[in-house]
PyMOL commands that place a pseudoatom at each C-alpha (Angstrom):
pseudoatom trace, name=CA, resn=MET, resi=1, chain=A, elem=C, hetatm=0, pos=[5.462, -15.778, 12.026]
pseudoatom trace, name=CA, resn=LEU, resi=2, chain=A, elem=C, hetatm=0, pos=[3.896, -12.210, 12.177]
pseudoatom trace, name=CA, resn=GLY, resi=3, chain=A, elem=C, hetatm=0, pos=[3.466, -11.702, 8.667]
pseudoatom trace, name=CA, resn=ILE, resi=4, chain=A, elem=C, hetatm=0, pos=[1.340, -15.204, 8.956]
pseudoatom trace, name=CA, resn=LEU, resi=5, chain=A, elem=C, hetatm=0, pos=[-0.521, -13.395, 11.937]
pseudoatom trace, name=CA, resn=LEU, resi=6, chain=A, elem=C, hetatm=0, pos=[-0.985, -10.298, 10.146]
pseudoatom trace, name=CA, resn=LEU, resi=7, chain=A, elem=C, hetatm=0, pos=[-2.330, -13.105, 7.063]
pseudoatom trace, name=CA, resn=LEU, resi=8, chain=A, elem=C, hetatm=0, pos=[-4.767, -14.496, 9.312]
pseudoatom trace, name=CA, resn=CYS, resi=9, chain=A, elem=C, hetatm=0, pos=[-6.367, -11.177, 10.667]
pseudoatom trace, name=CA, resn=PHE, resi=10, chain=A, elem=C, hetatm=0, pos=[-6.619, -10.479, 7.301]
pseudoatom trace, name=CA, resn=ALA, resi=11, chain=A, elem=C, hetatm=0, pos=[-8.525, -13.949, 6.721]
pseudoatom trace, name=CA, resn=GLY, resi=12, chain=A, elem=C, hetatm=0, pos=[-11.064, -13.394, 9.886]
pseudoatom trace, name=CA, resn=LEU, resi=13, chain=A, elem=C, hetatm=0, pos=[-12.209, -9.803, 7.685]
pseudoatom trace, name=CA, resn=VAL, resi=14, chain=A, elem=C, hetatm=0, pos=[-13.197, -11.185, 5.258]
pseudoatom trace, name=CA, resn=LEU, resi=15, chain=A, elem=C, hetatm=0, pos=[-14.974, -13.808, 6.838]
pseudoatom trace, name=CA, resn=GLY, resi=16, chain=A, elem=C, hetatm=0, pos=[-16.700, -11.428, 8.856]
pseudoatom trace, name=CA, resn=VAL, resi=17, chain=A, elem=C, hetatm=0, pos=[-17.548, -9.611, 5.499]
pseudoatom trace, name=CA, resn=MET, resi=18, chain=A, elem=C, hetatm=0, pos=[-18.259, -12.287, 4.003]
pseudoatom trace, name=CA, resn=THR, resi=19, chain=A, elem=C, hetatm=0, pos=[-20.961, -13.175, 6.234]
pseudoatom trace, name=CA, resn=LYS, resi=20, chain=A, elem=C, hetatm=0, pos=[-21.676, -9.842, 7.175]
pseudoatom trace, name=CA, resn=ALA, resi=21, chain=A, elem=C, hetatm=0, pos=[-20.840, -10.018, 10.530]
pseudoatom trace, name=CA, resn=PRO, resi=22, chain=A, elem=C, hetatm=0, pos=[-22.529, -8.035, 13.296]
pseudoatom trace, name=CA, resn=TRP, resi=23, chain=A, elem=C, hetatm=0, pos=[-19.610, -6.784, 15.379]
pseudoatom trace, name=CA, resn=LEU, resi=24, chain=A, elem=C, hetatm=0, pos=[-17.802, -6.190, 11.883]
pseudoatom trace, name=CA, resn=ASP, resi=25, chain=A, elem=C, hetatm=0, pos=[-20.863, -3.838, 10.540]
pseudoatom trace, name=CA, resn=SER, resi=26, chain=A, elem=C, hetatm=0, pos=[-21.238, -2.069, 14.697]
pseudoatom trace, name=CA, resn=PHE, resi=27, chain=A, elem=C, hetatm=0, pos=[-17.674, -1.296, 13.889]
pseudoatom trace, name=CA, resn=ASP, resi=28, chain=A, elem=C, hetatm=0, pos=[-17.932, -0.206, 10.693]
pseudoatom trace, name=CA, resn=ASN, resi=29, chain=A, elem=C, hetatm=0, pos=[-20.670, 2.395, 11.719]
pseudoatom trace, name=CA, resn=SER, resi=30, chain=A, elem=C, hetatm=0, pos=[-19.124, 3.444, 14.481]
pseudoatom trace, name=CA, resn=ALA, resi=31, chain=A, elem=C, hetatm=0, pos=[-15.949, 3.970, 12.679]
pseudoatom trace, name=CA, resn=SER, resi=32, chain=A, elem=C, hetatm=0, pos=[-18.366, 6.228, 9.995]
pseudoatom trace, name=CA, resn=ALA, resi=33, chain=A, elem=C, hetatm=0, pos=[-19.613, 8.534, 12.247]
pseudoatom trace, name=CA, resn=LEU, resi=34, chain=A, elem=C, hetatm=0, pos=[-16.587, 9.889, 14.038]
pseudoatom trace, name=CA, resn=PHE, resi=35, chain=A, elem=C, hetatm=0, pos=[-15.484, 9.913, 10.424]
pseudoatom trace, name=CA, resn=THR, resi=36, chain=A, elem=C, hetatm=0, pos=[-18.994, 12.318, 10.047]
pseudoatom trace, name=CA, resn=ARG, resi=37, chain=A, elem=C, hetatm=0, pos=[-18.199, 14.947, 12.754]
pseudoatom trace, name=CA, resn=SER, resi=38, chain=A, elem=C, hetatm=0, pos=[-15.640, 16.258, 11.193]
pseudoatom trace, name=CA, resn=ILE, resi=39, chain=A, elem=C, hetatm=0, pos=[-16.867, 16.694, 7.525]
pseudoatom trace, name=CA, resn=ASN, resi=40, chain=A, elem=C, hetatm=0, pos=[-15.996, 20.056, 7.067]
pseudoatom trace, name=CA, resn=PRO, resi=41, chain=A, elem=C, hetatm=0, pos=[-14.696, 22.033, 3.221]
pseudoatom trace, name=CA, resn=VAL, resi=42, chain=A, elem=C, hetatm=0, pos=[-11.315, 22.720, 4.716]
pseudoatom trace, name=CA, resn=ASN, resi=43, chain=A, elem=C, hetatm=0, pos=[-11.518, 18.781, 5.476]
pseudoatom trace, name=CA, resn=THR, resi=44, chain=A, elem=C, hetatm=0, pos=[-12.371, 17.345, 2.615]
pseudoatom trace, name=CA, resn=PHE, resi=45, chain=A, elem=C, hetatm=0, pos=[-10.151, 19.190, 0.138]
pseudoatom trace, name=CA, resn=ILE, resi=46, chain=A, elem=C, hetatm=0, pos=[-6.914, 18.108, 1.781]
pseudoatom trace, name=CA, resn=PHE, resi=47, chain=A, elem=C, hetatm=0, pos=[-8.508, 14.472, 2.235]
pseudoatom trace, name=CA, resn=LYS, resi=48, chain=A, elem=C, hetatm=0, pos=[-8.997, 14.655, -1.779]
pseudoatom trace, name=CA, resn=ILE, resi=49, chain=A, elem=C, hetatm=0, pos=[-5.609, 15.593, -2.432]
pseudoatom trace, name=CA, resn=VAL, resi=50, chain=A, elem=C, hetatm=0, pos=[-4.307, 12.793, -0.298]
pseudoatom trace, name=CA, resn=ALA, resi=51, chain=A, elem=C, hetatm=0, pos=[-6.585, 10.266, -2.474]
pseudoatom trace, name=CA, resn=PHE, resi=52, chain=A, elem=C, hetatm=0, pos=[-4.976, 10.938, -5.281]
pseudoatom trace, name=CA, resn=PHE, resi=53, chain=A, elem=C, hetatm=0, pos=[-1.593, 10.965, -4.262]
pseudoatom trace, name=CA, resn=GLY, resi=54, chain=A, elem=C, hetatm=0, pos=[-2.536, 7.529, -2.543]
pseudoatom trace, name=CA, resn=SER, resi=55, chain=A, elem=C, hetatm=0, pos=[-4.447, 6.649, -5.901]
pseudoatom trace, name=CA, resn=PRO, resi=56, chain=A, elem=C, hetatm=0, pos=[-3.354, 2.932, -6.979]
pseudoatom trace, name=CA, resn=ALA, resi=57, chain=A, elem=C, hetatm=0, pos=[-3.115, 4.851, -10.307]
pseudoatom trace, name=CA, resn=THR, resi=58, chain=A, elem=C, hetatm=0, pos=[-0.683, 7.449, -8.575]
pseudoatom trace, name=CA, resn=VAL, resi=59, chain=A, elem=C, hetatm=0, pos=[1.574, 4.978, -6.410]
pseudoatom trace, name=CA, resn=ILE, resi=60, chain=A, elem=C, hetatm=0, pos=[2.345, 2.775, -9.246]
pseudoatom trace, name=CA, resn=GLY, resi=61, chain=A, elem=C, hetatm=0, pos=[3.107, 5.408, -11.507]
pseudoatom trace, name=CA, resn=LEU, resi=62, chain=A, elem=C, hetatm=0, pos=[5.920, 7.016, -8.758]
pseudoatom trace, name=CA, resn=THR, resi=63, chain=A, elem=C, hetatm=0, pos=[6.940, 3.412, -8.023]
pseudoatom trace, name=CA, resn=ILE, resi=64, chain=A, elem=C, hetatm=0, pos=[7.306, 2.892, -12.115]
pseudoatom trace, name=CA, resn=LEU, resi=65, chain=A, elem=C, hetatm=0, pos=[9.466, 6.378, -11.655]
pseudoatom trace, name=CA, resn=GLY, resi=66, chain=A, elem=C, hetatm=0, pos=[11.580, 5.362, -9.271]
pseudoatom trace, name=CA, resn=CYS, resi=67, chain=A, elem=C, hetatm=0, pos=[12.409, 1.760, -10.684]
pseudoatom trace, name=CA, resn=CYS, resi=68, chain=A, elem=C, hetatm=0, pos=[13.580, 4.000, -12.791]
pseudoatom trace, name=CA, resn=TRP, resi=69, chain=A, elem=C, hetatm=0, pos=[15.595, 5.902, -11.076]
pseudoatom trace, name=CA, resn=LEU, resi=70, chain=A, elem=C, hetatm=0, pos=[17.422, 2.328, -9.489]
pseudoatom trace, name=CA, resn=TRP, resi=71, chain=A, elem=C, hetatm=0, pos=[18.107, 1.148, -12.835]
pseudoatom trace, name=CA, resn=PHE, resi=72, chain=A, elem=C, hetatm=0, pos=[19.494, 4.398, -14.423]
pseudoatom trace, name=CA, resn=LYS, resi=73, chain=A, elem=C, hetatm=0, pos=[21.744, 5.457, -11.125]
pseudoatom trace, name=CA, resn=LYS, resi=74, chain=A, elem=C, hetatm=0, pos=[21.751, 1.610, -8.488]
pseudoatom trace, name=CA, resn=ASP, resi=75, chain=A, elem=C, hetatm=0, pos=[20.437, -1.510, -9.920]
pseudoatom trace, name=CA, resn=LEU, resi=76, chain=A, elem=C, hetatm=0, pos=[18.690, -3.291, -12.750]
pseudoatom trace, name=CA, resn=VAL, resi=77, chain=A, elem=C, hetatm=0, pos=[17.926, -6.375, -9.798]
pseudoatom trace, name=CA, resn=ILE, resi=78, chain=A, elem=C, hetatm=0, pos=[16.705, -3.473, -7.377]
pseudoatom trace, name=CA, resn=SER, resi=79, chain=A, elem=C, hetatm=0, pos=[14.362, -1.860, -9.559]
pseudoatom trace, name=CA, resn=LEU, resi=80, chain=A, elem=C, hetatm=0, pos=[12.816, -5.263, -10.728]
pseudoatom trace, name=CA, resn=TRP, resi=81, chain=A, elem=C, hetatm=0, pos=[12.611, -6.100, -6.763]
pseudoatom trace, name=CA, resn=VAL, resi=82, chain=A, elem=C, hetatm=0, pos=[10.986, -2.669, -5.857]
pseudoatom trace, name=CA, resn=GLY, resi=83, chain=A, elem=C, hetatm=0, pos=[8.503, -2.900, -8.932]
pseudoatom trace, name=CA, resn=GLY, resi=84, chain=A, elem=C, hetatm=0, pos=[7.519, -6.381, -9.062]
pseudoatom trace, name=CA, resn=LEU, resi=85, chain=A, elem=C, hetatm=0, pos=[6.671, -5.867, -4.920]
pseudoatom trace, name=CA, resn=GLN, resi=86, chain=A, elem=C, hetatm=0, pos=[4.032, -3.229, -5.994]
pseudoatom trace, name=CA, resn=LEU, resi=87, chain=A, elem=C, hetatm=0, pos=[2.836, -4.946, -9.022]
pseudoatom trace, name=CA, resn=VAL, resi=88, chain=A, elem=C, hetatm=0, pos=[1.706, -8.446, -8.072]
pseudoatom trace, name=CA, resn=GLY, resi=89, chain=A, elem=C, hetatm=0, pos=[0.606, -7.285, -4.498]
pseudoatom trace, name=CA, resn=SER, resi=90, chain=A, elem=C, hetatm=0, pos=[-1.757, -4.822, -6.163]
pseudoatom trace, name=CA, resn=ALA, resi=91, chain=A, elem=C, hetatm=0, pos=[-2.422, -7.862, -8.330]
pseudoatom trace, name=CA, resn=PHE, resi=92, chain=A, elem=C, hetatm=0, pos=[-3.247, -9.809, -5.695]
pseudoatom trace, name=CA, resn=ALA, resi=93, chain=A, elem=C, hetatm=0, pos=[-5.287, -7.250, -3.665]
pseudoatom trace, name=CA, resn=GLU, resi=94, chain=A, elem=C, hetatm=0, pos=[-7.255, -6.346, -6.855]
pseudoatom trace, name=CA, resn=ILE, resi=95, chain=A, elem=C, hetatm=0, pos=[-7.851, -10.587, -7.318]
pseudoatom trace, name=CA, resn=ILE, resi=96, chain=A, elem=C, hetatm=0, pos=[-9.233, -10.464, -3.418]
pseudoatom trace, name=CA, resn=LYS, resi=97, chain=A, elem=C, hetatm=0, pos=[-10.955, -7.229, -4.042]
pseudoatom trace, name=CA, resn=GLN, resi=98, chain=A, elem=C, hetatm=0, pos=[-13.268, -9.143, -6.994]
pseudoatom trace, name=CA, resn=LEU, resi=99, chain=A, elem=C, hetatm=0, pos=[-13.558, -12.065, -4.872]
pseudoatom trace, name=CA, resn=VAL, resi=100, chain=A, elem=C, hetatm=0, pos=[-14.775, -10.516, -2.450]
pseudoatom trace, name=CA, resn=GLY, resi=101, chain=A, elem=C, hetatm=0, pos=[-17.346, -8.156, -3.710]
pseudoatom trace, name=CA, resn=ARG, resi=102, chain=A, elem=C, hetatm=0, pos=[-18.339, -5.972, -0.971]
pseudoatom trace, name=CA, resn=SER, resi=103, chain=A, elem=C, hetatm=0, pos=[-20.202, -3.122, -2.106]
pseudoatom trace, name=CA, resn=ARG, resi=104, chain=A, elem=C, hetatm=0, pos=[-18.663, 0.706, -1.464]
pseudoatom trace, name=CA, resn=PRO, resi=105, chain=A, elem=C, hetatm=0, pos=[-20.790, 2.965, 1.131]
pseudoatom trace, name=CA, resn=LEU, resi=106, chain=A, elem=C, hetatm=0, pos=[-23.250, 5.053, -0.234]
pseudoatom trace, name=CA, resn=HIS, resi=107, chain=A, elem=C, hetatm=0, pos=[-22.867, 8.514, -0.195]
pseudoatom trace, name=CA, resn=GLN, resi=108, chain=A, elem=C, hetatm=0, pos=[-19.651, 9.266, -1.440]
pseudoatom trace, name=CA, resn=LEU, resi=109, chain=A, elem=C, hetatm=0, pos=[-17.893, 12.152, -1.177]
pseudoatom trace, name=CA, resn=VAL, resi=110, chain=A, elem=C, hetatm=0, pos=[-15.711, 11.580, -4.053]
pseudoatom trace, name=CA, resn=PRO, resi=111, chain=A, elem=C, hetatm=0, pos=[-17.018, 9.155, -6.373]
pseudoatom trace, name=CA, resn=ASP, resi=112, chain=A, elem=C, hetatm=0, pos=[-15.203, 5.753, -6.921]
pseudoatom trace, name=CA, resn=SER, resi=113, chain=A, elem=C, hetatm=0, pos=[-16.215, 2.697, -8.742]
pseudoatom trace, name=CA, resn=GLY, resi=114, chain=A, elem=C, hetatm=0, pos=[-15.493, -0.541, -8.413]
pseudoatom trace, name=CA, resn=TYR, resi=115, chain=A, elem=C, hetatm=0, pos=[-15.727, -2.957, -4.834]
pseudoatom trace, name=CA, resn=SER, resi=116, chain=A, elem=C, hetatm=0, pos=[-14.493, -1.756, -1.822]
pseudoatom trace, name=CA, resn=PHE, resi=117, chain=A, elem=C, hetatm=0, pos=[-12.512, -4.770, 0.197]
pseudoatom trace, name=CA, resn=PRO, resi=118, chain=A, elem=C, hetatm=0, pos=[-9.707, -4.550, 0.814]
pseudoatom trace, name=CA, resn=SER, resi=119, chain=A, elem=C, hetatm=0, pos=[-8.603, -0.525, -0.382]
pseudoatom trace, name=CA, resn=GLY, resi=120, chain=A, elem=C, hetatm=0, pos=[-6.321, -0.304, -2.760]
pseudoatom trace, name=CA, resn=HIS, resi=121, chain=A, elem=C, hetatm=0, pos=[-5.218, 2.816, -2.360]
pseudoatom trace, name=CA, resn=THR, resi=122, chain=A, elem=C, hetatm=0, pos=[-3.981, 2.139, 1.124]
pseudoatom trace, name=CA, resn=PHE, resi=123, chain=A, elem=C, hetatm=0, pos=[-2.426, -1.590, 0.161]
pseudoatom trace, name=CA, resn=CYS, resi=124, chain=A, elem=C, hetatm=0, pos=[-0.591, 0.240, -2.291]
pseudoatom trace, name=CA, resn=THR, resi=125, chain=A, elem=C, hetatm=0, pos=[0.317, 3.057, -0.530]
pseudoatom trace, name=CA, resn=THR, resi=126, chain=A, elem=C, hetatm=0, pos=[0.968, 0.753, 2.461]
pseudoatom trace, name=CA, resn=VAL, resi=127, chain=A, elem=C, hetatm=0, pos=[3.801, -1.832, 0.218]
pseudoatom trace, name=CA, resn=LEU, resi=128, chain=A, elem=C, hetatm=0, pos=[5.242, 1.872, -1.770]
pseudoatom trace, name=CA, resn=VAL, resi=129, chain=A, elem=C, hetatm=0, pos=[6.236, 3.602, 1.978]
pseudoatom trace, name=CA, resn=ILE, resi=130, chain=A, elem=C, hetatm=0, pos=[7.703, 0.301, 3.093]
pseudoatom trace, name=CA, resn=THR, resi=131, chain=A, elem=C, hetatm=0, pos=[9.723, -0.422, 0.214]
pseudoatom trace, name=CA, resn=LEU, resi=132, chain=A, elem=C, hetatm=0, pos=[11.416, 3.318, 0.550]
pseudoatom trace, name=CA, resn=LEU, resi=133, chain=A, elem=C, hetatm=0, pos=[11.977, 2.877, 4.056]
pseudoatom trace, name=CA, resn=ILE, resi=134, chain=A, elem=C, hetatm=0, pos=[13.930, -0.194, 3.651]
pseudoatom trace, name=CA, resn=LEU, resi=135, chain=A, elem=C, hetatm=0, pos=[15.761, 1.464, 1.378]
pseudoatom trace, name=CA, resn=CYS, resi=136, chain=A, elem=C, hetatm=0, pos=[16.757, 4.859, 2.374]
pseudoatom trace, name=CA, resn=LEU, resi=137, chain=A, elem=C, hetatm=0, pos=[17.034, 4.173, 6.324]
pseudoatom trace, name=CA, resn=PRO, resi=138, chain=A, elem=C, hetatm=0, pos=[20.298, 2.184, 5.796]
pseudoatom trace, name=CA, resn=GLN, resi=139, chain=A, elem=C, hetatm=0, pos=[21.780, 5.358, 3.765]
pseudoatom trace, name=CA, resn=ILE, resi=140, chain=A, elem=C, hetatm=0, pos=[20.201, 7.104, 6.740]
pseudoatom trace, name=CA, resn=LYS, resi=141, chain=A, elem=C, hetatm=0, pos=[23.206, 7.249, 9.626]
pseudoatom trace, name=CA, resn=ASP, resi=142, chain=A, elem=C, hetatm=0, pos=[21.725, 9.184, 11.949]
pseudoatom trace, name=CA, resn=GLN, resi=143, chain=A, elem=C, hetatm=0, pos=[19.319, 7.570, 14.177]
pseudoatom trace, name=CA, resn=GLU, resi=144, chain=A, elem=C, hetatm=0, pos=[16.658, 10.990, 15.102]
pseudoatom trace, name=CA, resn=ASN, resi=145, chain=A, elem=C, hetatm=0, pos=[16.412, 10.981, 11.174]
pseudoatom trace, name=CA, resn=GLN, resi=146, chain=A, elem=C, hetatm=0, pos=[15.375, 7.263, 10.523]
pseudoatom trace, name=CA, resn=LEU, resi=147, chain=A, elem=C, hetatm=0, pos=[13.297, 7.901, 13.740]
pseudoatom trace, name=CA, resn=ILE, resi=148, chain=A, elem=C, hetatm=0, pos=[11.632, 11.107, 11.770]
pseudoatom trace, name=CA, resn=ALA, resi=149, chain=A, elem=C, hetatm=0, pos=[11.527, 8.905, 8.400]
pseudoatom trace, name=CA, resn=ILE, resi=150, chain=A, elem=C, hetatm=0, pos=[9.741, 6.531, 9.820]
pseudoatom trace, name=CA, resn=VAL, resi=151, chain=A, elem=C, hetatm=0, pos=[6.988, 8.655, 11.546]
pseudoatom trace, name=CA, resn=ILE, resi=152, chain=A, elem=C, hetatm=0, pos=[6.764, 10.692, 8.548]
pseudoatom trace, name=CA, resn=GLY, resi=153, chain=A, elem=C, hetatm=0, pos=[6.459, 7.252, 6.720]
pseudoatom trace, name=CA, resn=VAL, resi=154, chain=A, elem=C, hetatm=0, pos=[3.657, 6.340, 9.492]
pseudoatom trace, name=CA, resn=VAL, resi=155, chain=A, elem=C, hetatm=0, pos=[1.451, 9.895, 8.913]
pseudoatom trace, name=CA, resn=TRP, resi=156, chain=A, elem=C, hetatm=0, pos=[0.927, 9.292, 5.470]
pseudoatom trace, name=CA, resn=ILE, resi=157, chain=A, elem=C, hetatm=0, pos=[-0.107, 6.211, 5.083]
pseudoatom trace, name=CA, resn=GLY, resi=158, chain=A, elem=C, hetatm=0, pos=[-2.266, 6.817, 8.304]
pseudoatom trace, name=CA, resn=MET, resi=159, chain=A, elem=C, hetatm=0, pos=[-3.683, 10.103, 6.329]
pseudoatom trace, name=CA, resn=VAL, resi=160, chain=A, elem=C, hetatm=0, pos=[-4.266, 7.889, 2.842]
pseudoatom trace, name=CA, resn=ALA, resi=161, chain=A, elem=C, hetatm=0, pos=[-6.108, 5.739, 5.082]
pseudoatom trace, name=CA, resn=ALA, resi=162, chain=A, elem=C, hetatm=0, pos=[-8.124, 8.270, 6.201]
pseudoatom trace, name=CA, resn=SER, resi=163, chain=A, elem=C, hetatm=0, pos=[-8.556, 9.809, 3.602]
pseudoatom trace, name=CA, resn=ARG, resi=164, chain=A, elem=C, hetatm=0, pos=[-10.859, 6.544, 2.464]
pseudoatom trace, name=CA, resn=VAL, resi=165, chain=A, elem=C, hetatm=0, pos=[-13.063, 6.434, 5.680]
pseudoatom trace, name=CA, resn=TYR, resi=166, chain=A, elem=C, hetatm=0, pos=[-13.518, 10.268, 5.388]
pseudoatom trace, name=CA, resn=LEU, resi=167, chain=A, elem=C, hetatm=0, pos=[-14.548, 10.710, 1.786]
pseudoatom trace, name=CA, resn=ARG, resi=168, chain=A, elem=C, hetatm=0, pos=[-16.636, 7.491, 2.211]
pseudoatom trace, name=CA, resn=ASP, resi=169, chain=A, elem=C, hetatm=0, pos=[-15.357, 5.126, -0.435]
pseudoatom trace, name=CA, resn=HIS, resi=170, chain=A, elem=C, hetatm=0, pos=[-14.573, 2.222, 1.751]
pseudoatom trace, name=CA, resn=TYR, resi=171, chain=A, elem=C, hetatm=0, pos=[-15.642, 1.493, 5.426]
pseudoatom trace, name=CA, resn=ALA, resi=172, chain=A, elem=C, hetatm=0, pos=[-13.044, 0.880, 8.115]
pseudoatom trace, name=CA, resn=SER, resi=173, chain=A, elem=C, hetatm=0, pos=[-12.397, -2.844, 8.704]
pseudoatom trace, name=CA, resn=ASP, resi=174, chain=A, elem=C, hetatm=0, pos=[-11.533, -1.667, 4.272]
pseudoatom trace, name=CA, resn=VAL, resi=175, chain=A, elem=C, hetatm=0, pos=[-8.972, -0.146, 5.032]
pseudoatom trace, name=CA, resn=ILE, resi=176, chain=A, elem=C, hetatm=0, pos=[-7.250, -2.285, 8.055]
pseudoatom trace, name=CA, resn=ALA, resi=177, chain=A, elem=C, hetatm=0, pos=[-7.640, -4.920, 6.160]
pseudoatom trace, name=CA, resn=SER, resi=178, chain=A, elem=C, hetatm=0, pos=[-5.706, -3.481, 3.379]
pseudoatom trace, name=CA, resn=LEU, resi=179, chain=A, elem=C, hetatm=0, pos=[-2.968, -2.772, 6.358]
pseudoatom trace, name=CA, resn=LEU, resi=180, chain=A, elem=C, hetatm=0, pos=[-2.733, -6.505, 7.210]
pseudoatom trace, name=CA, resn=LEU, resi=181, chain=A, elem=C, hetatm=0, pos=[-2.615, -7.337, 3.723]
pseudoatom trace, name=CA, resn=ALA, resi=182, chain=A, elem=C, hetatm=0, pos=[0.674, -5.232, 2.884]
pseudoatom trace, name=CA, resn=GLY, resi=183, chain=A, elem=C, hetatm=0, pos=[2.042, -5.845, 6.204]
pseudoatom trace, name=CA, resn=GLY, resi=184, chain=A, elem=C, hetatm=0, pos=[1.881, -9.715, 5.842]
pseudoatom trace, name=CA, resn=TYR, resi=185, chain=A, elem=C, hetatm=0, pos=[2.624, -9.864, 2.289]
pseudoatom trace, name=CA, resn=LEU, resi=186, chain=A, elem=C, hetatm=0, pos=[5.791, -7.716, 2.629]
pseudoatom trace, name=CA, resn=LEU, resi=187, chain=A, elem=C, hetatm=0, pos=[6.680, -9.675, 5.887]
pseudoatom trace, name=CA, resn=ILE, resi=188, chain=A, elem=C, hetatm=0, pos=[6.211, -12.962, 4.325]
pseudoatom trace, name=CA, resn=ILE, resi=189, chain=A, elem=C, hetatm=0, pos=[8.111, -12.272, 0.840]
pseudoatom trace, name=CA, resn=ALA, resi=190, chain=A, elem=C, hetatm=0, pos=[10.681, -10.197, 2.453]
pseudoatom trace, name=CA, resn=PRO, resi=191, chain=A, elem=C, hetatm=0, pos=[12.925, -12.968, 3.180]
pseudoatom trace, name=CA, resn=TYR, resi=192, chain=A, elem=C, hetatm=0, pos=[12.766, -14.203, -0.015]
pseudoatom trace, name=CA, resn=ALA, resi=193, chain=A, elem=C, hetatm=0, pos=[14.706, -10.938, -1.305]
pseudoatom trace, name=CA, resn=GLU, resi=194, chain=A, elem=C, hetatm=0, pos=[18.649, -12.391, -1.634]
pseudoatom trace, name=CA, resn=ALA, resi=195, chain=A, elem=C, hetatm=0, pos=[16.876, -15.704, -3.632]
pseudoatom trace, name=CA, resn=VAL, resi=196, chain=A, elem=C, hetatm=0, pos=[15.251, -13.503, -6.433]
pseudoatom trace, name=CA, resn=GLN, resi=197, chain=A, elem=C, hetatm=0, pos=[17.425, -11.143, -6.956]
pseudoatom trace, name=CA, resn=SER, resi=198, chain=A, elem=C, hetatm=0, pos=[20.624, -13.763, -6.834]
pseudoatom trace, name=CA, resn=LYS, resi=199, chain=A, elem=C, hetatm=0, pos=[18.104, -15.290, -9.486]
pseudoatom trace, name=CA, resn=LEU, resi=200, chain=A, elem=C, hetatm=0, pos=[17.263, -12.282, -11.331]
pseudoatom trace, name=CA, resn=ARG, resi=201, chain=A, elem=C, hetatm=0, pos=[21.956, -11.274, -11.660]
pseudoatom trace, name=CA, resn=SER, resi=202, chain=A, elem=C, hetatm=0, pos=[22.312, -14.792, -12.865]
pseudoatom trace, name=CA, resn=ILE, resi=203, chain=A, elem=C, hetatm=0, pos=[19.357, -15.000, -16.109]
pseudoatom trace, name=CA, resn=LEU, resi=204, chain=A, elem=C, hetatm=0, pos=[20.240, -11.504, -17.278]
pseudoatom trace, name=CA, resn=PRO, resi=205, chain=A, elem=C, hetatm=0, pos=[22.672, -10.278, -19.513]
pseudoatom trace, name=CA, resn=GLU, resi=206, chain=A, elem=C, hetatm=0, pos=[25.290, -8.810, -17.814]
pseudoatom trace, name=CA, resn=ARG, resi=207, chain=A, elem=C, hetatm=0, pos=[25.855, -5.513, -20.100]
pseudoatom trace, name=CA, resn=ILE, resi=208, chain=A, elem=C, hetatm=0, pos=[22.037, -4.650, -18.737]
pseudoatom trace, name=CA, resn=LEU, resi=209, chain=A, elem=C, hetatm=0, pos=[23.096, -5.012, -15.135]
pseudoatom trace, name=CA, resn=LYS, resi=210, chain=A, elem=C, hetatm=0, pos=[24.817, -2.519, -14.656]
pseudoatom trace, name=CA, resn=PRO, resi=211, chain=A, elem=C, hetatm=0, pos=[23.282, 1.706, -13.569]
pseudoatom trace, name=CA, resn=TRP, resi=212, chain=A, elem=C, hetatm=0, pos=[22.716, 3.575, -16.855]
pseudoatom trace, name=CA, resn=THR, resi=213, chain=A, elem=C, hetatm=0, pos=[25.652, 6.173, -17.950]
pseudoatom trace, name=CA, resn=PRO, resi=214, chain=A, elem=C, hetatm=0, pos=[25.323, 8.243, -21.160]
pseudoatom trace, name=CA, resn=LYS, resi=215, chain=A, elem=C, hetatm=0, pos=[27.229, 7.568, -23.798]
pseudoatom trace, name=CA, resn=ASN, resi=216, chain=A, elem=C, hetatm=0, pos=[30.040, 10.334, -24.759]
for i in range(1, 216): cmd.bond("trace and resi %d" % i, "trace and resi %d" % (i + 1))
show_as sticks, trace
zoom trace
């Protein structure tokens, strides 16, 4: 139900963008003005680095590396599930971006091409961070360390989202839309994880399901 609610909120933003709702323009202009007041060389340098590591290309590359590690050390099915979450979600977000066709803000600090809504950086980063937390939190026994991991993940998502508005590559509504879309997507897909993984185990050859071990 929460996933559906998040997607409904996302749909509301899509409608606002496509109808050029005055309330949405007012919100985006206010957020842009707020970030403009904090522009300085140090912040720009920091946010450029954050944007690089939060870019879809970097995040998908890190996801692929993580999937390789999961296959070699843990389980191919988990590896395929994690990779599928990112790739399918990214493709879905890109389709929406092309359909909405919102132009990017003017006077970008770091030139970027393509459409603006939703933010690919924010979406991909959110999916990766939440997936990592789902995988790692059960392995962390201490509750304080679990909380620290969650806080680090939330802060990183916030930094990536803020970098997109600060660098004028996205409107604030773009990054909020990405958070809503990623959250709704994961909440709706998550209940099917066990069923999908069981199906994969039934159709994949047994010899490739086991963790990879070097031959003597």
